[in-house]
N, C-alpha and C positions, 0 to 999 in steps of 0.2 A: 375524224379525218378518214377512217376506214370506210365509213358509209359513203362519203364523197367519192372515193376511188372506186367503190363498187358500182355506184350509179354511173360514173363516167365510163368505166370499162364496159358495162352493159350497153350504154348508148353507143360507144364506138364499135362494139361487136355487131349491133344491129345495123349501123351505118355501113360497116364493112360487108355484111351480108347483102345489103341492097346494092352497094357498089359492085360487088363481085358478080351478082346476077345480071345487072345491066351491062357490065363490061363483057361478061361471058357471052351474052347474046350478040354483042357487036363484033367481038374479035375471036371468040372461041374460048373453050374452057381452060385449056392448058396455058394459053397466054395470059388470060385474066388472073388465074391463080398465081402465076409467076410475078405479074405486076404487083398484085396485092401483097405477096410475101416480100418482095424487094422494097416496096414502100414501107412496110412494117419494120423491116430490118434497118433501113436508113433512119426512120424516126426513132426506133429504140436506141440506136447508137448515138444519135444526137441528144436524146434525153439523158442517156448514161454519161455522155461527155460533159454536159452542163451540170448534172447533179454531182458528179465526182470532180468538178473543177478541172475537167479535161485531163485528168490523170488516168491514163489507160494502161498503167503498168500491170494492174491486176488482170485486166482483160487480156493483155498480151501473154501473161503467165498461163491463163486458162487455155488460150489458143496453142501455146507451146506444149502444154500437157496433152491436149487433144491431138495435135499433130504427131507427137512422139508416140502416143498410144496407137494411132492409126498406122504409123510406120512400123512399129514393132509387131502389130497384128498382121500386117500384110507380109512382112518378111518371114514371120513364123509359118504362115500358111503357104507361102511359095516354096518352102522346102519339102513339101509333101509330094 
């Protein structure tokens, strides 16, 4: 199963590179990179939702930890 995922990931990375180059030529580098990353994020979240039976409680917990860490870091640096 690991070999299958390795082949699929290599294929998708190659396709992403071609897509990013063609889109970058048409609309510009920044917009193409933004589109590629947003599409990747949406697909990753969909895969996660289906794989975990749409149970996003662990994902929300990670987001909560990240948000609280960013908040505590920004509040500690604003006191200087």
